C-alpha positions in Angstrom: 34.6 15.1 89.8 34.4 11.6 88.4 33.1 8.8 90.7 35.4 5.7 90.5 33.7 2.6 89.0 34.1 0.8 92.3 31.6 3.2 94.0 29.3 3.8 91.0 25.9 2.0 91.4 25.4 -1.0 89.2 22.4 0.4 87.5 24.3 3.6 86.6 27.1 1.5 85.1 24.5 -0.5 83.1 22.9 2.7 81.9 26.2 4.2 80.8 27.2 1.0 78.9 23.8 0.3 77.4 22.1 3.6 77.0 22.4 3.7 73.2 20.9 0.2 72.9 18.1 1.0 75.4 17.3 4.2 73.4 17.2 2.2 70.2 14.8 -0.4 71.8 12.6 2.4 73.1 12.4 4.0 69.7 11.7 0.7 68.0 8.8 0.0 70.5 7.3 3.5 69.9 7.6 3.0 66.2 5.9 -0.4 66.4 3.0 1.0 68.4 2.6 3.9 65.9 2.7 1.5 62.9 0.2 -0.9 64.5 -2.1 2.0 65.5 -2.0 4.0 62.4 -0.5 2.1 59.4 -0.8 -1.7 59.6 -1.1 -4.7 61.8 -1.1 -8.5 61.5 -4.2 -10.5 61.9 -5.2 -14.2 61.5 -8.3 -15.8 60.1 -10.2 -17.8 62.8 -13.2 -19.1 60.8 -14.2 -20.3 57.3 -16.7 -17.5 56.6 -14.4 -16.1 53.9 -13.7 -19.3 52.0 -12.5 -19.8 49.4 -10.7 -16.4 49.4 -9.3 -16.8 52.9 -8.7 -20.0 54.9 -8.7 -20.7 58.6 -5.2 -19.9 59.9 -4.2 -17.5 57.2 -2.1 -14.6 58.4 -2.8 -11.1 57.0 -1.4 -7.6 57.0 -4.3 -5.2 57.5 -3.4 -1.7 56.3 -5.1 1.4 57.8 -3.9 4.3 55.6 -6.4 3.9 52.7 -9.4 4.7 54.7 -7.9 7.9 56.0 -8.1 9.1 52.4 -11.4 7.5 51.1 -14.2 5.3 52.5 -14.3 1.5 52.0 -15.1 0.5 48.4 -17.2 -2.4 47.1 -15.0 -5.4 46.8 -12.7 -4.4 49.7 -12.2 -7.0 52.3 -12.4 -5.2 55.6 -11.5 -6.0 59.2 -13.8 -4.4 61.7 -14.9 -4.3 65.3 -18.3 -5.9 65.9 -21.2 -3.5 65.7 -23.3 -2.8 68.8 -25.9 -5.6 68.0 -23.1 -8.2 68.1 -21.5 -6.8 71.3 -25.0 -7.0 72.9 -25.1 -10.7 71.8 -21.8 -11.3 73.7 -19.0 -10.6 71.3 -16.1 -8.5 72.7 -15.5 -5.0 71.4 -11.9 -6.0 70.5 -13.0 -9.2 68.7 -12.4 -8.4 65.0 -14.5 -9.6 62.1 -13.6 -9.8 58.4 -16.0 -9.5 55.5 -16.3 -8.2 52.0 -17.9 -4.8 51.3 -20.9 -5.3 48.9 -22.7 -1.9 49.0 -22.2 1.6 50.2 -24.5 4.3 51.7 -27.4 5.1 49.4 -27.4 1.8 47.6 -30.2 -0.8 47.8 -29.3 -4.4 48.5 -31.3 -7.6 48.0 -30.5 -11.3 48.1 -32.9 -13.1 45.8 -32.9 -16.5 44.0 -29.2 -17.1 44.9 -27.9 -13.7 43.7 -27.0 -10.4 45.3 -28.6 -7.4 43.7 -27.3 -3.9 44.2 -29.7 -1.1 43.0 -31.7 -3.8 41.3 -28.8 -5.2 39.3 -27.5 -8.8 40.0 -23.8 -9.0 40.7 -21.3 -11.5 39.2 -19.1 -12.7 42.1 -16.4 -15.1 41.0 -15.0 -15.3 44.6 -18.0 -17.1 46.1 -17.9 -20.5 47.7 -21.5 -21.0 46.7 -24.6 -18.8 46.0 -26.6 -17.7 49.0 -29.5 -20.0 49.9 -31.6 -17.4 51.6 -33.7 -14.4 50.7 -33.0 -10.9 52.2 -34.2 -7.4 51.5 -34.4 -5.2 49.6 -33.1 -2.6 52.0 -31.4 0.8 51.6 -27.9 1.1 53.1 -28.1 4.1 55.5 -25.7 7.0 55.6 -22.5 6.0 57.5 -23.2 2.3 57.0 -21.9 -0.5 54.9 -23.4 -3.8 53.7 -20.8 -6.6 54.2 -20.9 -10.3 53.5 -18.6 -13.3 53.8 -17.5 -15.1 50.6 -18.8 -18.3 52.2 -22.3 -16.9 52.0 -24.1 -19.8 53.7 -21.7 -20.0 56.6 -21.1 -16.3 57.4 -22.3 -14.2 60.3 -22.6 -11.0 58.3 -24.9 -8.1 57.4 -27.8 -10.3 56.2 -28.0 -11.5 59.9 -27.2 -8.5 62.0 -27.7 -5.5 59.7 -25.4 -2.7 58.4 -21.9 -2.1 59.6 -21.1 1.4 60.9 -18.2 2.7 58.9 -16.6 3.9 62.1 -16.1 0.2 63.2 -13.8 -0.5 60.3 -10.2 -1.1 61.4 -8.6 -1.4 58.0 -8.4 -3.3 54.7 -7.0 -6.8 54.3 -4.0 -6.2 52.0 -1.4 -9.0 52.1 -1.4 -12.7 53.1 2.0 -13.5 54.5 1.2 -17.0 55.8 1.1 -19.8 54.6 4.0 -19.1 52.3 2.6 -21.2 49.4 -0.3 -18.7 49.2 1.7 -15.6 49.9 0.4 -12.5 48.1 -2.2 -9.7 47.9 -5.6 -10.5 49.1 -8.3 -10.8 46.4 -10.4 -7.6 46.4 -12.1 -8.3 43.1 -15.0 -5.8 42.7 -18.4 -7.4 42.3 -19.7 -6.2 38.9 -23.2 -6.2 37.4 -24.0 -9.1 35.1 -24.2 -8.3 31.4 -28.0 -8.5 31.5 -29.5 -5.2 32.8 -32.8 -6.8 33.6 -33.3 -7.1 37.3 -34.4 -10.4 38.7 -38.1 -10.6 39.7 
């Protein structure tokens, strides 16, 4: 028996007339959550630690699929949750950082005379704001860790201050800048390469 419209509750009438739209909205919300959790998410740059590659206010797409297939690679710009030492210093666990991967587990890193050395070889890094004005290391990157640095070496809260980044803290890889429009495009993930000279700095 069909109930006449005059006695059908308003919410039931609304559901009957809008159920397809509501199902579509629910599906869209679920897909958005899945995409953000497993595939990609938007982020913005709050500081100048990655100048000149990334500027304050840049909007990025951070993709998360690559690191399901392989670990972060040297040159990758990664977004990550602060390691325990930074959380103990007052940073929130959900406060994301962004830096460039310089070295992987098993590699030795040193900062000496304005250059970064990996396994004793100085790197050429065309993406830098300026050479680092400090000394650090040499130290061995431990298993499960990464050595990360900002491109703005002298104004970056990175591994030379707080140590190695646990790989498990990595959220994803900075992939695409979508704002501002005049600098739209893929994020520079140039790999730092050894200089032509194979003689380590003393």
